[in-house]
N, C-alpha and C positions, 0 to 999 in steps of 0.2 A: 699588644698590637691588635688593631681592629680586625675583625673577621672580613672575609670577602663580602659577605652580606652587608655588613656595616658600610663598607666602602662603596659598593655599587648602588646601594639604596639610599645614599645621602641625597637630599633634595637636589643639590647642584649636579649630581651625576645621574640620577635615576631617569630623568626625561631623555637624556642623551643615550643612555644604555637602551632604553625602550626603542627610541628611534633607530638606533644601530641594529638592534635585533630584528625589528620589522623589515628594515632594508635587507638584512642578511637573509631572512626567510624568502623574500621576493627574489633575490639573486639566486638562491639555492634552487627554488622551484623553477625559475627560468632556465637554469643550467641543465636540468634533467633531460636525458635523451632516452630513446628506445621505449620498449614496452613499459618498463617500470616507471620511466619518466612520464609517460603518458598517464599512468595511473596517479602519480603524484600531482601532476597538473590538473587532472580531472577532479581529484579530491579537493585540491586547493580552490578550484573554481566553484565547486559545490559549497564549500564553507564560506567563501567570500560573497556568494550570491544569497545564501541564507540570511546573512546579516552583514551588510557593509560595515567596515570598521571592526569586524570580529577579530581579526588577527591582532590588531593593536590592543583590543580589550583583553584578549587571552594573554598576550605577552605581559601586559600591565598586571593582570591578576596573578599569573603564575611566576613572575620574576622573583618575588620573595621566596617561593618554594624552590625554584631552580637554584637560586643563590644559596639557600640553606643546604641544598643537596650537595653543592660543591664545597661548602665550608670545611668538611673533614679533609678533603684533598688539599685545600689551601692551608689548613692547620698543619698537616703532615709536611707540606712543602716548607712552611715557616720553621718547623723544628729541624729540618734537614738543610736549611739554607747555608749555614756555616759561613756567614759573611757575604754571600751572594744576595742580590735583590730577590726577595720572596716572589715577586711577580714573575721573574725570570725562571725560577725553580718551578713554580706552579705551572707556567706556560709549557715548559719542557715536559713536566709530568703528565699533564692532561693530553698533550699532543702525542707523546710517546705511547700512552695507554688509552688510545681513542675508544677502543671497544668498551673498556670499563667505564670511562667517562660518559659515553653514550648511554649505557645502561643505567647509570646513576640519574642522568637527566630524564630518560624515558620512564623511569620509576615514578616520577612526579606525574606525568600524563597518564600512565597506567592506573595510578590510584585515583585520579580525578575524572576519568572518562565516564564513569557510571552516572555522574550527575549532569552530563551534557545532553543536549537535544538529540532525539533519535537520528536525525540526518547526520549530525556530527559524529555520533557513535558509529554509524554505518561507514562513514568515510574513514574514520580512525581504524576501524576493524580491517578495512581493505588495505590501508597503508601500513599498519603496524608490522606485518611480516618483513618488510624492507626498511623499516624505520631506522634500525640501528645503523645500517650502511649509510643512510642519508644523514643521520645525526653525526656520525663519524666524519663524513665529508665536510660538514659545517663547522667542526670544532676549531680549525684554524681561524675561520671568520669570527667565531664567537670570541676567541681569545683576543683577536685584533680589536673587537668591539669593547671588551671590558678592561683590557690591559691599561689603557690610559688612566683609569680610575683606581688602580691598585697601588 
C-alpha cells in the first residue's frame, strides 16, 4: 500500500493539497480571536509582508516533510484498519490524538526554523508557545484537505 506521502505528493494531488493547505492557513489565522489571536495575526502579517507568496512557498517546501512526519501514523493506521478504509482509521487517529499529531507536525518547523530569515525566526519564536493549540485546532481542516487523496 502506498504511504501517505506517496499519495498526497503525486503530481495530480500535490497542487490541490498545497492550495488546500494555504486556504486552511488563511482561514485559521482569520478565525483567531483575543490576545493570542492578535499575536497570530500580527505574525502572519509580518511574514506575508516580508515576502508575498511566502506561505505558498513554505507549504510547497515543507509539504514533503510534513507528509513524511505523518507517514508513521498512517502506517500504524493501515496495520490496524482490519477491513476499514485506512483513510478513515487515520483520520480518526489523528483527530483523536490531536496533541501528538500537532507535535509531530511542529517538529518539522522546529527543526527548520534556524535556517529562516531573522524576521521569520522572531515571528516563529513569538508564536511557538501557542502553536500546538493552533495546530490542534487546524487538524480537522488538514484532514479534510488531504483525505480525498488517500
